[in-house]
N, C-alpha and C positions, 0 to 999 in steps of 0.2 A: 222795023217790023212791029206791027201792032200787037197788042196783048193777045188778041185772038189767034194771031198767027203763031205766037210763041207757045200757046197752049196746045195748038194742033201739032206743032213739031214735037213737043214733049210726049204727047199721047202716041204719036207714030213711033218714036224711039222706044217707048215702053212696050208697045205692042210687038215690035220686031224682036225685042229682047226676050219676051215671054215665049214667042214662037220659036226662037233659036234654042232656048233652054228645053222646051218640050221636045224639039227634034233631037237634041243631044241624048235625052233619056230614052227616047223611042229607038234611036239607032245604036245605042251603046250595047256591046256584047254582054250576054248573060253570064254571070260568075258561076264557076263550077262548084258544086256543093261537095265538101270533103268531110267524112265522119271523123271525129276526134278519136285517136287511138288511146285506149285506157291501159295504163301501165299498172300491172299487178305486181307488187313487191314480192320477192322471194325471201322466206324466212326459214331459219332452222328452229326446230322444236325438240323438246325432250319429253317423253312420256313418263310420268311418275306413278309409282304404286306405293301403298303403305308398307312400312317395314318396322321391325323392332330394332331400336338403335340404342347402343350403350354409350352413355355420356362419358367423355374423357375430358378432364379439365387440366389445363396447364398452369403450373406455378413454378416457383423457384425459392431457394433459401440457402442458408449456410449451415453446414453440419456442426453440431455441438456434441461433446461427449455426454452420454446418458448420465454418468456419475462422475463427479469431481470431488476430491477430498483434500483437506489440509491435514498433513501429518505433523504432530507435535510430540515432543518428548514427554514421557510419563515419569521419568526419573532424571536424576542429575548425574553428570559425569563427563568424561572426556571421550570424544569420538576417536576410536583407535583403529577403525577399519571402515573403508567404503568400497563398494563394488565398482569395478571399472565402468559399468554402465550407469552409475549414479551421476548422470549429467542430463541436461535438458534434452528430451527426446528419447532417453533410454527406456527400453521396454522390459518389464518384469512379469513373470508368471505369478499367480497367486501364491503367497507364503514365501516367495524368494526374499532373501535378506538384502536390503539396500545399504545399511550401515550398521556398525556395532559400537556400543558404548562400553567403556571399561567396566568389567563385571566382577573384579576381584572383591570389592567391598560387599557386593550383593551375594556372592557365593559364601563369604564368611558369615553374613547375616543369616543365610539359609541354614548353615550348619548349626549355628547357635540356637535357632528356633527348633531344629530337630532335636537337639539335646534337651531343651526345655520340655518339649513334647514327651520325650522318653521319660524324664523325671516325673512328669504329671501322670503318665500311664502307670508308672511304678507306684506312685502314691495312691492311685485309684485301686490298684490291685491289693495294696496293703489294707486300705480301708474296707474293701470287700471281705478280706480275711478277718479283720477285726470285728466286722458285723457278724460273721458266722460264729466266731468265738464267743461274742457277747450273748448270742442266742443260746449256745450250749451252756454257758455259765448260768443263765437265767433258768433254764430247764433243770440243771443239776441242783440248784438251790431250792427247787420246788416251788417256784412262784406259781400261784394259782391264777393270777390275773395276767392279761396280755401285757407284754413289755411295752414300755413307752418308746416313741421314736428316738428319744435321746439315749435310752438304754441300748438300743440297737444301732446307735451311731449313724442314723440316717442323715442328719444334717451334715456330718462330716463326709459321708459318702456323696451327697449331692454336691458339696463343695469340690470334692476331688473330680467328679465328673465334669463340672463346669471348668475346672482348671485344664482338664484334658482337651475339652472343646476349644478353649481359648488358645491353647498351645498349638493345636492342629490348625486353627485359623491363622495363627501367626506364621506357621510353616507354609500354608498356601499363599499368604501374602508375600512372603520372602521369595517363594518360587515364581510368583507373578512378576515381582520386581526384577528377578534374574532373567526371566523370559523377555522382559521389556528392554533389556540391553541390546536386543537385536530388533531393528526396525524392519518389519516384514510388509510386503506388498499386500494390501487388503483384497485385491482382485487383479485380473490381468490388466495391467495399467501402463501408462506412459508418464514419465516425469515431465511435468509442465513447468516447474520452477524448483530451485534448490536454494536453501538458506544457510547451509552449514557445510563444513568440509572436514577432512582429516585433521586432527589435532585441536579442533574447536572444543570449548567447554560449553555444555548445554545445561540448562536448569529445567525444572519441571515446568511444562507449558511452552518451552522454546519451540518456535516454528522450525521444522526441519525441511519439509518439501511439500509441494503441491503435486498431486497426481490426478490423472483422469483416465477413464476407461479407454482402452485401446481397441476394443472390439464391438462395443455397444454404443450406438450414436442415435441422436434424434435431430430432427430438422423442423423448424416452424415454417409452414407453407401458407402464405396468404391467399385467400380466394375472396371474390366479391360476395356480398350478401345474397345477390341473385343466384350465383352459382351454388351457394350453400343449400339452396332448396332442392338440389338434385342429388343429395346424399341421404341415405337411410339413417335413422338414429343409431349412433355408435354403440356397439356392444361387442362382447367377445366373439359373438357369432357373425356379426354383420360388419366387422371392421373392413374398410375398403383397402384394396390393393393399390400400391403405388410403385412406379418405376422411377428410380433416381438415376440421373444421367450426368456425367461429368466428362470434360475433355482433358486429355493428356497429350500434348504435342500433336494436336490435330486429330487424334483418335478418340472416339467416344467409348466410354465404358458405362455399363448400366448394371444396376442391382435392384432386386425386389425388396420392397419394404411394406410396412403396414401402418395404417392410421390407428393410433392408440387412444387419442383423445382430441377434444376440441376445446380451445380456450373460450371462456365465457363472454369476454368483452368484445365489442365491436370498435375497431379503430375509426374514430370519427373523421379524420382527415381523408381517408381513402375508402371509407365504408367497407372495410374488409374484416373478415374473421380469420383466425389462424387455426389450421389443423396441424397436429403434431404427429409426425411419422417416425417410426423406430426401425432401426436396421441393426442386425448383428452379423458381422462378417469378420471373424478372427483371421481367416486366411487372407483377407484383403487389407490388413492393418498397415501395409506399406503404402497404400493409396488412400484409404479412408482415414482422414485425420480432421481434427477440429479446424474450422475455418475454411474447409473446402466448399466452394460454390457449386451447387447442383441445380439442375432443372428437374422438374417433377411432372409426371403424367399420372393423374389421379383418376381411378375408376369411380364413376358415379352410378346412379340408377339406370336401369334399362327402360326406355320409353317405348310403349307399344303403339302400333298403328300410327306412325308419324310419316311425314314426307320430307325428304331431303332435297332442297332446292338450291341451285347455285345462287350465290349472293348477287352476282352481276345481272341476274334476270329480273331483279326487282326495280320497279319504277320509283318507288319510295319505300319507306320501312314496312308498309303493309299491303302494297298493290303489285299485282303481276298482270302480264298480258297472256291470255290463253287463246288457243286457236280452237274454234268450234265449227262443226259442220252445220250448214244451213241449206235446207232443201226448199226450193221455190220453183213452181211450175215444172217439176220433174228434173230440175237441174240442181246439183249439189255444189256448193261453193264453200270455201274456207273463210271464216270471218274472225277478225281480232275482237276479243272481248276483255274488258277490264274485270279483274277478279280481286276482291279484297279477302285477305287471308289472315289467320291468327298465327303469328310467329312466336313459338315457344322459347326458342333459343337461337342466338346468332353466333356462329363460329367464324374462323378465319376465311374459309372458302365457301361455306354453305350455311343456309338457315334451316332450322328444324321447324316444320309447320304442322300444327295439329288441328287445324280447322280451316274450312273454305275451299279445300281441294277434294276431289274424288279420284278413285282409282282409275288410271288410264288418261287423266287429264293431260293435255299437251301444252306445255309452257313454252312461250316464245323466247328464244335465246338471242335473237338478232335485235340490235339496238335500232330503234326507229325514232327519228328526230321529233316528230309531232304525231304521236299515235292518236288515232281517232277510233272511237268505239264503232265496230261494224265494218271496218275497212277490209276489203277482200284481199287475200294473200294466197300465195302458193307455197307449198312446203318442199324443201329440198333436204334430202338425206335425213329422214326422221331417225331419232335415236331412242332406244328403250333403256330406261334406268331401273335396275333392280337393286335397290339399296344405294350403292355409290353412284353418283352422277358424274359422268366423264364429259368434259367439254374441251373442244379443241382450242389451242392458244389463239388462233386468229379470231375466234368468237369473242374472247375476252378483250382483244385489242379493239374490236368494233365498239365496245362500250366506252 
């Protein structure tokens, strides 16, 4: 076949192919047009309103006795008697006797000083009589001038008065030494340690026992520097209330206490400050003891016009999704909108917001994988929050 014949054959094949393709498109059935269904997600919301909220801050610590004392002997002698309770853990009322030291020598010393005091008073009385007699003698002899102090025996009288004062002071000292033979509880206390016992000989300054208060306790409660901003300046009128909680065999017991002071330094490692709470409970002395671990719920300031928002509703530390109404061409739809808020405080279950929200705002509680600003949604079972926000458990699980 010549080249011309080949060209003609190719042209014919190409023309037939074009014709067939055209016929295929002309004769092909027309595809049915189907509108895409728009899926509108269903979300749960909570409507929030401003409330007054009292801050409660959690802490913990270990009870310590408010007062602890080391009792030492002020005299020397042998311990001749001890109370059966004079053991570690023994409890004594104020002025009860813990132990006694041999008092025989101190009773003898007291009697001697009393005798010396009696002699001194006798000498003073004699000197006063001699002074009166000297004045009468001077007047009888007709002295025209005033008698000198020596004539009236005034130096001797002053010496006698000083002797009486010294003797009475000696009696008082002897009485104190005798009283010190009994070691008395300085306050309602518990024996924390003992260093002597029956038959021991003690000297002046010997350590006898350590005691601590059995009814008055304190506890150091650490709080963060940020939490410290939620307390009023401490004074007698503004001391914060505290509830101390301890567990005994699975049961919780609680006691009211008061913040009495704040320690000045900030602990650098934890950025914490320490509040000191005090508690007085004599009737609970069988449970309240030094070393008891307690949890504390501390009352802080009351915040006005704040919003309480569930923590799981936040997209990040400062952003929420709110649902707003949008009306367009007479049709109202619900739209998701991002909202940046100011979080004043974050607690275990909720955050306290004081900026960025308005009364009645609806916060989206349903987790959305990729939220887009302006997405249409529909609301299921709206909830109204007046103060405390309640959220169903399945909502939390969605997050």
